[in-house]
C-alpha positions as CSV (number, residue, x, y, z in Angstrom):
1,M,23.6,29.4,7.9
2,S,26.1,28.5,10.5
3,A,28.3,25.6,9.5
4,N,27.2,24.0,12.8
5,I,24.0,23.5,11.3
6,L,22.7,21.1,8.8
7,N,19.9,21.6,6.3
8,R,17.7,18.7,5.9
9,R,19.5,16.7,2.9
10,E,22.9,16.8,4.9
11,F,21.2,16.1,8.3
12,L,19.8,12.8,6.5
13,L,23.5,11.9,5.0
14,E,25.0,11.9,8.1
15,K,22.9,9.0,9.1
16,Y,25.4,7.1,6.9
17,V,28.4,8.4,9.9
18,K,28.7,6.0,12.4
19,V,31.8,6.8,14.4
20,G,33.4,3.5,16.1
21,E,32.7,-0.4,15.8
22,N,29.8,-2.8,13.9
23,T,30.1,-0.3,10.7
24,E,31.4,-3.4,8.9
25,I,29.7,-6.7,7.5
26,T,30.3,-9.7,10.1
27,D,30.3,-13.3,10.0
28,N,27.6,-13.5,12.6
29,E,24.5,-15.2,12.0
30,N,22.4,-13.8,9.5
31,V,19.1,-13.4,10.5
32,A,15.7,-11.3,9.7
33,V,15.2,-7.9,11.6
34,V,11.5,-7.1,12.7
35,Q,11.4,-3.5,14.7
36,G,8.7,-2.0,16.1
37,R,7.2,0.0,19.6
38,F,5.1,-3.5,20.6
39,N,3.9,-1.3,23.4
40,P,2.1,-2.2,25.8
41,C,3.0,-5.5,24.7
42,A,3.7,-7.5,21.6
43,H,0.4,-8.7,20.5
44,I,-1.0,-11.8,18.7
45,G,-0.6,-9.9,15.2
46,H,3.2,-9.0,16.0
47,L,3.7,-12.3,16.6
48,N,2.4,-13.5,13.6
49,M,4.4,-11.1,11.0
50,I,7.7,-12.8,13.0
51,K,6.6,-16.5,11.9
52,N,6.1,-14.6,8.6
53,A,8.9,-13.1,8.3
54,Y,11.2,-16.5,9.5
55,R,9.0,-18.5,7.0
56,L,9.7,-15.8,4.1
57,T,13.0,-15.3,4.7
58,G,14.1,-18.9,6.2
59,K,16.5,-16.9,8.9
60,R,15.8,-16.5,12.4
61,V,14.4,-13.4,13.9
62,F,16.4,-10.7,15.6
63,V,13.6,-8.4,17.5
64,I,14.5,-4.8,17.9
65,Q,12.0,-2.8,20.5
66,I,12.2,0.8,19.8
67,L,11.2,2.6,23.3
68,S,10.8,6.2,23.0
69,N,9.2,9.0,25.4
70,N,5.9,9.6,23.5
71,T,2.2,8.5,24.1
72,K,3.0,5.3,21.9
73,S,5.5,3.6,24.6
74,P,3.2,4.0,27.7
75,L,5.3,1.0,29.2
76,K,9.0,2.3,29.9
77,D,9.4,0.0,32.7
78,E,12.5,-1.8,30.8
79,D,13.0,-4.6,33.9
80,V,9.4,-5.2,32.6
81,L,9.7,-5.1,28.9
82,N,12.5,-7.5,29.4
83,K,10.7,-10.0,31.3
84,M,8.2,-10.1,28.8
85,A,10.7,-10.6,25.8
86,H,12.4,-13.3,27.6
87,D,8.7,-15.1,28.1
88,I,7.7,-14.4,24.1
89,V,11.3,-16.1,23.3
90,K,10.6,-18.5,25.2
91,H,7.2,-19.5,23.5
92,N,8.1,-18.7,19.8
93,P,11.5,-20.3,18.6
94,E,12.0,-18.5,15.6
95,I,13.2,-15.9,17.6
96,C,16.6,-15.4,17.8
97,G,17.3,-12.4,20.5
98,W,15.1,-10.1,21.5
99,E,16.7,-6.0,22.8
100,I,15.4,-2.7,23.5
101,F,16.6,-0.2,21.8
102,N,16.2,3.1,23.7
103,A,15.6,5.8,20.8
104,D,16.0,8.9,23.0
105,K,19.1,7.9,24.4
106,E,20.7,6.0,20.9
107,H,19.1,8.7,18.7
108,A,16.3,8.0,16.4
109,A,16.0,4.5,15.1
110,F,17.7,5.5,11.4
111,L,18.2,2.2,8.8
112,P,22.0,2.4,9.9
113,N,21.5,2.8,13.7
114,I,19.2,-0.5,13.6
115,I,21.9,-2.1,11.4
116,T,24.9,-1.6,13.6
117,F,22.6,-2.2,16.8
118,C,22.1,-5.6,15.2
119,R,25.5,-6.1,15.1
120,E,26.4,-5.2,18.8
121,S,24.1,-7.9,20.0
122,G,25.5,-10.2,17.9
123,Y,24.0,-10.8,14.6
124,E,24.1,-10.1,11.1
125,P,21.4,-8.5,9.2
126,A,19.7,-10.0,6.1
127,A,16.8,-8.5,6.0
128,L,14.7,-5.9,7.4
129,C,10.8,-7.4,7.7
130,C,8.0,-5.1,8.1
131,G,4.2,-4.0,7.3
132,E,3.5,-2.8,4.1
133,D,2.7,0.7,5.2
134,R,6.6,1.1,6.3
135,L,8.1,-0.5,2.8
136,K,8.3,2.7,0.8
137,D,10.3,4.9,3.8
138,Y,12.3,1.6,4.7
139,Q,13.1,1.0,0.9
140,S,14.3,4.4,0.4
141,S,16.2,4.6,3.2
142,L,18.0,1.3,2.0
143,D,18.3,2.9,-1.6
144,R,20.1,6.2,0.2
145,L,22.3,3.7,2.4
146,N,23.3,2.1,-1.0
147,D,23.7,5.5,-3.1
148,P,27.6,6.0,-4.2
149,I,27.0,9.3,-4.7
150,A,25.9,10.3,-1.2
151,K,28.8,8.1,0.2
152,E,30.8,10.1,-1.7
153,K,29.7,13.0,-0.8
154,I,30.5,12.1,2.9
155,L,34.1,10.6,2.4
156,Q,35.0,14.3,0.6
157,K,33.2,15.7,3.7
158,D,35.3,13.5,6.0
159,P,37.2,10.8,4.7
160,N,37.7,9.0,7.7
161,A,34.1,8.8,8.1
162,K,33.0,5.4,8.3
163,L,29.9,4.2,6.4
164,V,27.7,1.8,7.5
165,E,27.9,-1.4,5.1
166,V,25.2,-4.3,4.0
167,L,24.8,-7.7,3.0
168,P,24.5,-7.3,-0.8
169,E,21.3,-9.2,-0.4
170,F,20.0,-7.3,2.4
171,E,16.1,-6.4,1.2
172,I,13.2,-5.0,2.6
173,V,10.6,-7.6,3.5
174,I,6.6,-7.4,3.5
175,A,5.3,-9.8,6.6
176,D,2.3,-8.0,8.3
177,D,-0.5,-9.8,8.9
178,R,-3.5,-7.3,8.5
179,A,-6.3,-10.3,8.0
180,G,-6.6,-10.6,12.0
181,G,-7.3,-6.7,12.9
182,Y,-4.6,-6.8,15.8
183,S,-4.0,-3.4,16.9
184,S,-2.0,-1.6,19.7
185,T,-4.1,0.9,19.6
186,K,-7.1,-1.0,20.0
187,I,-5.6,-2.7,23.2
188,R,-4.4,0.7,24.9
189,E,-8.9,1.9,24.5
190,A,-9.6,-1.2,25.8
191,M,-7.9,-1.0,28.7
192,V,-8.7,2.2,29.5
193,L,-12.4,2.2,29.2
194,G,-11.6,-1.5,31.9
195,D,-12.7,-4.1,28.6
196,E,-10.3,-6.7,29.7
197,E,-12.0,-9.4,27.6
198,T,-11.4,-7.2,24.5
199,A,-7.3,-6.9,25.3
200,K,-6.8,-10.1,26.2
201,A,-8.2,-11.3,22.7
202,D,-5.2,-9.9,21.1
203,I,-2.5,-10.7,23.7
204,P,-0.8,-13.8,24.0
205,D,-2.2,-15.9,27.3
206,Y,1.5,-16.3,28.6
207,L,1.6,-12.6,28.8
208,Y,-1.4,-12.4,31.0
209,P,0.5,-12.0,34.0
210,Y,1.8,-8.8,33.2
211,Y,-1.9,-7.5,32.1
212,D,-2.0,-5.4,35.5
213,I,1.1,-4.0,34.9
214,M,0.6,-2.8,31.3
215,K,-3.1,-1.5,32.0
216,D,-1.7,0.6,34.9
217,S,1.2,2.0,32.1
218,V,-1.7,3.2,29.5
219,I,-4.3,4.3,31.8
220,K,-1.5,6.4,33.4
221,M,-0.5,7.8,30.3
222,A,-3.6,8.3,29.4
223,E,-4.3,10.6,32.4
224,E,-1.5,12.5,31.6
225,I,-2.4,13.0,28.0
226,D,-5.5,14.4,29.7
227,K,-4.1,16.9,32.2
228,K,-2.4,18.7,29.2
229,P,-3.9,22.5,27.6
230,K,-5.8,21.3,24.4
231,R,-4.0,23.4,21.9
232,T,-7.5,26.2,20.2
233,K,-7.5,27.0,16.5
234,K,-7.5,30.7,16.3
235,K,-10.3,32.1,14.5
236,Q,-9.2,33.7,11.4
237,T,-10.7,37.1,10.8
238,I,-11.8,38.6,7.7
């Protein structure tokens, strides 16, 4: 194996390394972090989760919107996304900030990258709030981040490596709202079908002015998917 090619374990270990600033714990306001795609917009379930994060942690919430080049991010216009974020923050005092994290430009949204991104935005993460379906993955990521053996291996490899530190009380908190049945997939499907009533039922009314922009992006993405050649399974011969 080439020295420049990492196996999976080495690859995961490298994620502890962040060259540059914001690897150390700061004196900035401690916040709860909620991250997600929120695409084509943050729906009522997302906003309920943010309120739960504030209630459960007692800290204001910093929201990180993951933007990537795949079918779950049909709306890619950052100017529009930032305008919607501004309106959301204005109507939800629990939110201290909302920033877009471009996962294609800044690499995958690994926990160390999310922590340093939060610090770049002027906040110190004290909790990451998520849905129950993400708890296991995030907790495993946090455990690896705090693993002294893993840290030692990286420092043996590169004594000057900067390792991402987290507050001792940093925790993963379940804060989702499953009871409401809210779903971005349901909203996107309703938009494609032209069912405006169903789509808007899960969207806060102050985002209605962006509805046509959201709908157009969702329909365009659906059309692009339909144009892609479908994969056919090869028949097995006996």
